[in-house]
C-alpha positions in Angstrom: -49.3 -132.5 83.5 -52.3 -133.4 81.7 -53.1 -132.5 78.0 -54.9 -129.1 78.2 -58.3 -128.6 77.5 -58.2 -125.2 75.4 -61.2 -123.7 75.2 -62.7 -122.3 72.2 -63.0 -118.4 73.8 -59.7 -118.4 74.0 -58.3 -116.2 71.6 -55.2 -113.6 70.9 -58.4 -110.8 71.3 -59.5 -112.5 74.5 -55.8 -112.2 75.7 -55.9 -108.5 73.9 -58.7 -107.5 76.2 -57.4 -108.8 79.0 -53.8 -106.7 79.0 -55.3 -104.1 77.9 -57.2 -103.7 81.0 -54.1 -103.1 82.9 -53.1 -99.2 83.3 -49.6 -99.6 81.4 -51.3 -101.0 78.1 -54.6 -98.6 77.8 -53.3 -97.4 74.4 -53.4 -100.5 73.2 -51.3 -104.0 72.2 -51.0 -106.2 69.5 -50.4 -110.4 70.5 -47.4 -111.9 68.8 -48.1 -115.0 69.6 -49.3 -117.1 72.9 -49.0 -120.5 74.0 -51.3 -122.0 76.7 -50.9 -125.5 78.9 -52.0 -127.0 82.1 -51.0 -124.9 85.2 -51.5 -127.7 87.9 -51.1 -131.5 87.9 -54.3 -133.5 88.9 -55.4 -133.5 92.4 -54.4 -130.1 93.3 -57.2 -128.3 91.5 -61.1 -129.6 91.0 -63.3 -127.5 90.4 -61.4 -125.1 87.0 -59.3 -125.8 83.9 -56.3 -123.7 85.1 -54.2 -122.5 81.9 -50.9 -121.6 82.2 -50.2 -119.0 78.6 -47.2 -117.2 77.8 -48.1 -114.5 75.6 -45.2 -112.1 73.3 -46.8 -108.7 72.6 -46.1 -105.0 71.6 -47.9 -101.8 72.8 -48.7 -99.7 69.9 -46.2 -96.8 69.1 -43.4 -99.1 70.5 -41.4 -101.4 68.9 -39.8 -103.8 71.7 -41.1 -106.9 72.4 -42.7 -107.9 75.7 -43.4 -111.0 77.2 -46.1 -112.2 79.8 -47.1 -115.2 81.8 -50.5 -115.1 82.8 -53.0 -117.9 84.8 -56.4 -118.4 83.6 -58.8 -119.9 85.2 -61.5 -121.1 83.2 -64.7 -123.0 83.9 -65.1 -126.8 83.6 -67.9 -127.7 81.2 -67.6 -131.4 80.8 -68.0 -134.4 83.4 -70.3 -135.4 85.5 -69.1 -133.1 88.5 -70.0 -130.9 85.8 -73.5 -132.6 84.4 -74.8 -132.8 88.4 -72.9 -129.9 89.8 -73.3 -127.4 87.5 -75.4 -125.1 88.7 -73.1 -124.5 91.9 -70.4 -124.6 89.8 -72.0 -121.5 87.2 -72.5 -119.4 91.0 -68.9 -119.7 91.9 -67.0 -118.8 88.7 -69.4 -115.7 88.4 -68.7 -115.2 92.1 -64.4 -115.5 91.7 -64.0 -112.3 89.1 -66.8 -110.1 91.1 -64.5 -110.5 94.1 -61.2 -109.4 92.1 -62.8 -107.0 90.4 -64.8 -105.3 92.9 -63.8 -106.2 96.5 -60.1 -105.9 96.2 -60.2 -103.1 93.6 -61.9 -101.1 96.6 -59.9 -102.5 99.3 -56.3 -101.4 97.4 -58.4 -97.8 98.6 -58.4 -98.6 102.0 -55.2 -99.6 102.4 -51.7 -100.9 100.1 -51.7 -104.5 100.2 -50.1 -107.2 98.0 -52.1 -110.5 99.1 -53.5 -111.6 96.4 -52.3 -112.0 92.7 -52.5 -109.3 90.4 -55.4 -109.4 88.3 -56.9 -108.9 84.6 -60.3 -107.8 83.8 -61.6 -111.0 81.7 -64.4 -110.2 79.3 -65.7 -114.0 79.9 -67.8 -113.3 83.3 -66.9 -117.2 84.1 -63.3 -116.7 84.2 -60.6 -115.2 86.5 -57.3 -113.7 84.8 -54.1 -113.4 87.1 -50.6 -113.0 87.1 -48.7 -116.3 86.8 -47.0 -116.0 90.5 -44.0 -118.7 89.1 -43.0 -115.6 87.0 -42.0 -113.9 90.7 -40.5 -116.5 92.2 -44.0 -117.6 94.2 -43.6 -121.6 94.5 -46.7 -124.3 95.6 -45.8 -126.0 97.9 -46.0 -130.1 98.1 -49.8 -130.1 99.3 -48.7 -133.9 100.9 -45.7 -132.5 103.0 -48.3 -129.4 104.8 -46.7 -126.5 106.4 -44.5 -125.7 109.3 -45.1 -122.7 111.6 -43.5 -120.1 109.1 -45.6 -120.7 106.6 -48.4 -120.9 108.7 -48.0 -117.8 110.4 -47.6 -116.3 106.5 -50.7 -117.1 105.9 -52.9 -116.4 109.2 -51.3 -112.8 109.1 -52.3 -112.7 104.9 -55.8 -114.1 105.7 -56.5 -112.1 109.1 -55.9 -109.0 106.9 -57.9 -110.1 104.4 -61.1 -110.8 106.6 -60.2 -107.4 108.7 -60.3 -105.7 104.7 -64.1 -107.1 103.9 -65.6 -105.9 107.2 -64.3 -102.6 106.5 -65.4 -102.6 103.1 -69.0 -104.0 104.3 -69.0 -101.2 106.0 -68.3 -98.4 102.9 -70.0 -100.5 100.3 -72.1 -104.1 101.5 -73.9 -104.1 98.0 -70.1 -105.4 97.1 -70.3 -107.7 100.0 -73.7 -109.3 99.5 -73.1 -109.5 96.2 -70.7 -112.0 96.4 -71.9 -114.0 99.2 -75.6 -114.4 98.0 -77.1 -117.7 98.2 -79.9 -119.2 95.7 -81.9 -121.0 98.2 -82.1 -123.4 95.7 -78.5 -124.8 95.0 -78.2 -124.2 99.0 -80.7 -127.2 99.7 -78.9 -129.4 97.0 -75.6 -128.9 98.8 -76.6 -129.5 102.0 -78.5 -132.7 100.5 -75.3 -134.1 99.2 -73.6 -132.8 102.6 -75.4 -134.7 104.9 -75.2 -138.2 102.9 -71.6 -137.5 102.1 -71.0 -137.2 106.3 -72.8 -139.8 106.8 -70.6 -142.3 105.0 -67.3 -140.6 105.9 -67.8 -140.3 109.1 -68.9 -144.5 109.3 -65.6 -144.4 107.0 -63.1 -143.1 109.7 -65.2 -145.2 112.2 -64.3 -148.6 110.2 -60.4 -147.0 109.9 -60.8 -147.3 113.0 -62.3 -150.3 114.1 -58.8 -152.2 114.7 -56.8 -149.6 116.4 -57.4 -150.5 119.9 -56.4 -147.4 121.5 -58.7 -145.6 119.3 -61.6 -147.4 120.3 -63.9 -144.1 122.2 -62.8 -142.2 118.6 -64.3 -145.4 116.5 -67.6 -145.3 119.0 -67.9 -141.3 118.6 -68.1 -141.7 114.7 -70.4 -144.3 114.7 -72.9 -142.7 117.3 -72.5 -139.0 115.1 -73.0 -141.2 111.9 -76.3 -142.3 113.0 -79.8 -140.3 113.5 -80.2 -136.6 113.1 -78.0 -135.4 116.8 -75.1 -134.2 115.4 -76.4 -132.7 111.9 -78.3 -130.9 114.4 -75.4 -129.8 116.3 -73.4 -129.0 113.1 -76.6 -126.3 111.6 -77.3 -124.8 114.8 -73.4 -123.8 114.5 -74.0 -122.6 110.8 -77.0 -120.6 112.0 -75.7 -119.1 115.2 -74.5 -115.2 114.1 -70.9 -114.2 115.4 -69.6 -111.4 116.7 -67.7 -111.1 113.8 -68.6 -111.7 110.5 -65.9 -111.7 107.2 -65.7 -113.0 103.8 -64.0 -116.2 104.3 -62.4 -117.9 101.6 -63.5 -120.8 102.9 -61.4 -123.4 100.9 -58.1 -122.7 102.5 -55.7 -125.4 101.8 -52.6 -125.4 100.7 -52.6 -125.7 97.2 -54.7 -122.4 97.4 -51.3 -120.6 98.1 -47.9 -120.0 96.8 -44.6 -118.9 98.6 -41.5 -117.0 98.5 -38.5 -117.5 99.2 -35.2 -116.2 99.6 -31.7 -117.7 98.6 -31.0 -119.7 101.7 -34.8 -121.4 101.6 -36.3 -119.3 104.1 -39.6 -118.7 103.6 -40.4 -114.7 103.1 -43.9 -114.5 102.0 -47.4 -115.5 100.6 -49.8 -115.0 97.7 -53.6 -116.3 98.4 -55.8 -117.1 95.8 -59.4 -118.9 94.2 -62.4 -117.3 96.3 -65.1 -119.2 93.8 -66.1 -120.7 97.4 -66.8 -117.6 99.0 -69.2 -117.8 102.0 -70.0 -114.5 105.1 -69.9 -116.6 108.3 -67.0 -116.2 111.3 -63.4 -116.0 110.1 -62.5 -118.3 113.1 -64.2 -121.1 110.3 -61.3 -120.4 108.0 -59.0 -120.0 110.7 -60.1 -123.9 111.7 -60.5 -124.8 108.3 -56.4 -124.8 107.6 -55.6 -126.0 110.7 -57.0 -129.2 110.5 -55.9 -129.6 106.3 -52.9 -127.5 105.9 -50.6 -127.2 109.6 -48.4 -130.2 110.4 -48.6 -132.4 113.1 -45.8 -130.1 115.2 -47.7 -127.2 114.5 -51.4 -128.4 115.5 -49.3 -130.2 118.4 -47.0 -127.6 119.8 -47.7 -124.3 118.3 -51.2 -123.9 118.2 -52.3 -121.7 120.7 -49.6 -119.4 118.9 -51.3 -119.0 115.8 -54.4 -118.1 117.5 -52.6 -114.8 119.3 -50.8 -114.3 115.7 -54.2 -114.4 114.1 -55.9 -112.0 116.6 -52.7 -109.7 116.4 -52.8 -109.2 113.4 -56.5 -108.9 112.5 -56.3 -106.0 115.7 -53.6 -104.2 114.0 -55.5 -104.2 110.4 -58.6 -103.0 112.6 -56.3 -100.0 114.0 -54.8 -99.0 110.7 -58.3 -98.8 108.8 -59.9 -96.9 111.8 -62.7 -99.6 112.5 -63.6 -100.3 116.3 -63.8 -103.9 115.9 -61.6 -106.3 118.1 -60.9 -110.0 118.8 -58.9 -111.1 122.1 -57.9 -114.5 122.4 -60.5 -116.0 125.0 -63.4 -114.8 122.6 -61.2 -116.5 119.4 -60.8 -119.9 121.7 -64.5 -119.9 123.0 -65.4 -120.0 119.6 -63.3 -122.0 117.9 -64.8 -124.3 120.7 -67.8 -123.5 119.9 -66.7 -124.8 116.1 -65.9 -128.3 117.4 -68.6 -129.9 114.6 -66.7 -127.9 111.6 -63.3 -129.5 112.9 -65.2 -132.9 112.9 -66.9 -132.8 109.3 -62.8 -131.0 108.8 -61.2 -134.0 109.8 -63.3 -136.5 108.6 -64.3 -134.8 104.8 -61.4 -131.9 104.1 -58.7 -133.6 105.0 -58.4 -136.9 103.3 -59.7 -135.5 100.6 -57.1 -133.2 100.7 -54.1 -136.2 101.6 -55.0 -138.2 98.8 -52.2 -140.0 97.3 -54.1 -139.2 93.8 -56.7 -136.8 92.3 -59.9 -138.2 93.8 -62.8 -138.5 90.9 -65.3 -135.7 92.9 -68.4 -137.3 91.1 -67.7 -140.8 92.9 -66.6 -139.0 96.0 -70.0 -136.6 96.4 -72.3 -139.9 95.8 -70.1 -142.6 98.1 -73.2 -143.2 100.2 -74.8 -146.5 98.9 -76.4 -148.4 101.9 -75.8 -151.6 99.7 -71.9 -151.6 98.9 -69.7 -152.5 102.5 -67.9 -149.7 104.1 -64.2 -151.6 103.6 -65.2 -151.7 99.8 -66.8 -147.9 98.9 -65.1 -145.1 96.8 -64.1 -142.9 100.2 -62.5 -145.9 102.0 -60.2 -145.8 99.8 -59.0 -143.0 100.7 -58.3 -143.8 104.6 -55.8 -146.3 102.7 -53.9 -144.1 101.4 -49.9 -143.3 102.0 -50.1 -140.0 102.9 -53.6 -140.1 105.0 -51.8 -142.5 107.1 -48.6 -140.7 107.6 -50.7 -138.1 109.5 -54.1 -140.6 111.1 -54.7 -141.8 113.7 -52.6 -139.7 115.0 -54.5 -136.3 114.5 -57.3 -137.8 117.0 -54.7 -137.5 119.8 -54.6 -133.9 118.3 -58.6 -133.2 118.4 -59.4 -134.7 121.8 -56.5 -132.3 123.4 -58.3 -129.3 122.2 -61.5 -131.0 123.2 -63.3 -131.5 120.4 -64.6 -134.6 121.1 -65.9 -133.6 124.5 -67.4 -130.5 123.5 -69.5 -132.2 120.9 -70.4 -135.2 123.7 -72.2 -132.6 125.8 -73.8 -131.2 123.4 -75.1 -134.5 121.7 -75.7 -135.7 125.9 -77.8 -132.3 126.3 -80.1 -132.8 123.1 -80.4 -136.5 124.2 -82.2 -134.6 127.5 -84.1 -132.4 126.1 
């Protein structure tokens, strides 16, 4: 674990304010001592400085000493990533506390649930303060091993419930939801420009990775084709701009390190908690399902249990709608049709997010986002190293067969063919 970067504002007064935001401590507390250290290893988080803070305190008019462990998500303040994307990060830092303080608080009024960790109000508007789930027996899985069916279905049920809750809250408090997903046109344009340059590089990385694998020649040609011109990006933008029948606030970053699981004494998984809501988006909730499946589900789930997960998602979503008194419903047929429509997102996910999530070591984010230098041969580029990792090669290129089985490649080829003839 790296030495922590403890911000100057993390003081006893800061912690006192956090604890006193809890109803149980409203009479006041005295912080006797506290100790902070890094909470996650390198490679498990890139957008924040995540600290574990152990506190010993007393309540006023109570001689007993209490201990508590908190997780504090502090903003990154140094580094090339911050220098280049500080404005984008700042929007994310402002968004997440509002998610907990406003949306989650409102959702508790509609339905009792424990999908997310308990949160405390932070006096720093860029900082999130949460319960330390490890103290309640929750464990973060090894991101390089991916999730089996039992873990996946727990996530799917929890995610569907959150999606339904955002739709319900949007009806009664649209201001809460709209404030969470409001986009700055300047940072949006900046992000889109980086995305296009990055994806050209990553498509070429994938094509180069496949070029000596004869049985994957068709897929190599596909990735070379979509790396050139504007056709694929026009299709992708068309998907992005198409309004879905259901629109929810989605986490938009559902990989293994943004959830923790609880187990019984036999090792059976019992529960899940979701966290990290910096990257929120108002979009079809199936976007999140697609991203989760292709970054976090293990090969057996994708090969044999994918459509069972789809059914579980629909059942959980519709059940929550019914409990909330909402008329919306989603059938498995509608789900499958929309997921096929989201095929370009699958391609982006397996070329960009999956290699990033499966990296053997922590990735330099700034180098990753700025790797599209035409003067550097692909095999010598920074991002091609991700395609050479031990963990990556454990799951690739077989994942291409699973994508083909779902009709993803064929769907995009037909779209590209149609555009080229119009």
